[in-house]
C-alpha positions in Angstrom: 18.5 -4.8 -3.3 15.0 -3.9 -2.6 12.7 -3.3 -4.9 8.8 -2.8 -5.6 6.2 -1.8 -8.4 3.3 -1.1 -8.2 0.0 -2.1 -10.4 -4.1 -2.4 -10.1 -4.8 0.9 -10.8 -7.3 2.5 -12.4 -10.6 4.6 -12.9 -13.6 3.3 -10.9 -17.0 4.6 -9.4 -18.4 6.0 -6.0 -18.3 2.2 -4.3 -16.5 0.6 -6.4 -13.4 -2.1 -5.5 -9.7 -2.1 -7.0 -7.4 -4.4 -6.3 -3.7 -3.2 -6.0 -0.7 -4.9 -7.1 3.0 -4.3 -5.1 4.9 -7.1 -6.8 8.9 -7.3 -4.4 12.3 -8.1 -5.8 15.7 -9.1 -4.2 14.5 -9.8 -0.9 11.9 -11.7 1.1 8.7 -10.2 3.5 11.2 -11.9 6.2 13.7 -9.1 5.5 11.3 -5.8 5.1 8.2 -5.1 5.4 5.4 -3.4 3.0 3.7 0.1 3.7 0.9 1.4 1.0 1.1 4.9 1.2 -1.7 8.0 -0.7 -0.8 11.1 -2.7 -4.5 12.9 -2.8 -4.1 16.0 -5.5 -2.5 18.7 -3.8 -2.2 17.3 -0.1 0.2 14.9 1.2 1.3 11.7 0.9 0.3 9.4 3.7 0.5 6.1 4.9 -2.5 4.0 4.2 -1.8 0.0 4.9 1.3 -2.2 6.2 1.5 -5.1 6.5 5.0 -7.5 8.9 5.2 -10.7 7.9 8.3 -10.9 9.9 6.2 -9.6 12.9 2.7 -10.3 11.4 0.8 -7.5 11.5 -0.8 -5.7 9.8 -1.8 -2.0 10.0 -4.4 0.3 8.2 -5.2 4.4 8.4 -8.3 5.5 10.7 -9.5 6.5 7.1 -9.6 3.3 5.6 -10.1 1.1 8.3 -12.7 -1.8 7.3 -12.6 -1.4 3.8 -9.1 -1.9 2.9 -6.7 -5.3 3.6 -3.8 -5.8 3.1 -3.2 -9.4 1.4 -0.1 -11.2 1.0 0.5 -14.7 -2.3 0.7 -17.8 -1.5 4.6 -17.5 -3.8 4.5 -14.5 -1.3 6.9 -11.9 -4.0 3.3 -9.4 -4.5 1.8 -7.8 -1.4 -2.3 -7.1 -2.5 -4.0 -4.2 -1.4 -8.2 -4.6 -1.7 -9.9 -1.7 -1.7 -13.9 -1.8 -1.4 -16.9 1.0 -1.1 -14.4 3.1 -2.9 -15.3 6.8 -2.5 -13.9 10.2 -4.0 -11.4 10.5 -0.7 -9.8 7.8 -1.4 -7.9 9.6 -5.0 -5.0 9.7 -5.5 -1.0 8.6 -6.6 -1.1 5.1 -4.6 2.5 3.7 -3.7 4.2 1.2 -2.4 7.6 0.6 0.1 10.1 -1.6 1.1 11.7 -1.0 4.1 13.3 -3.3 7.5 13.7 -0.5 9.8 9.2 0.2 10.6 7.7 -1.9 13.0 3.4 -0.2 14.4 4.8 2.3 15.7 6.6 2.9 13.3 4.7 2.3 9.9 4.3 5.8 9.1 7.1 7.2 8.7 8.5 7.4 4.8 12.2 7.3 5.6 12.0 4.9 6.7 11.7 2.8 3.8 14.2 1.9 1.3 12.7 1.1 -2.0 9.4 2.8 -3.7 7.5 2.0 -6.3 6.9 5.2 -9.2 3.4 4.9 -8.3 -0.6 4.0 -9.2 -2.7 5.9 -9.8 -6.5 5.4 -8.5 -9.4 8.0 -9.7 -12.6 7.7 -8.5 -16.0 8.9 -9.5 -18.8 10.3 -8.0 
């Protein structure tokens, strides 16, 4: 059974960096891809980044492209989201989610993800 859990959120000044972790269990990334989503205060949750090991592809939303990097650790059980040049607009709850059903054309569709973490808060002070 797919299971993911996020960690690494916190308070950071504008311009700073954070690295979020998404620990996976019950499956391997040969079977399911990982998406990172963000829910800003008062707004809908939106896709931020995507890692599909099977297809060997990554994706980013326009708002984070060039600042965020998604990667897999050597053990293959943690997907990182390295976030640089953070601004107040990056504040929100970050979720990772697992999906065996997504590709580059569908990764932002939340309904295709089978398991979600509890979320980790990222707050960027101005």
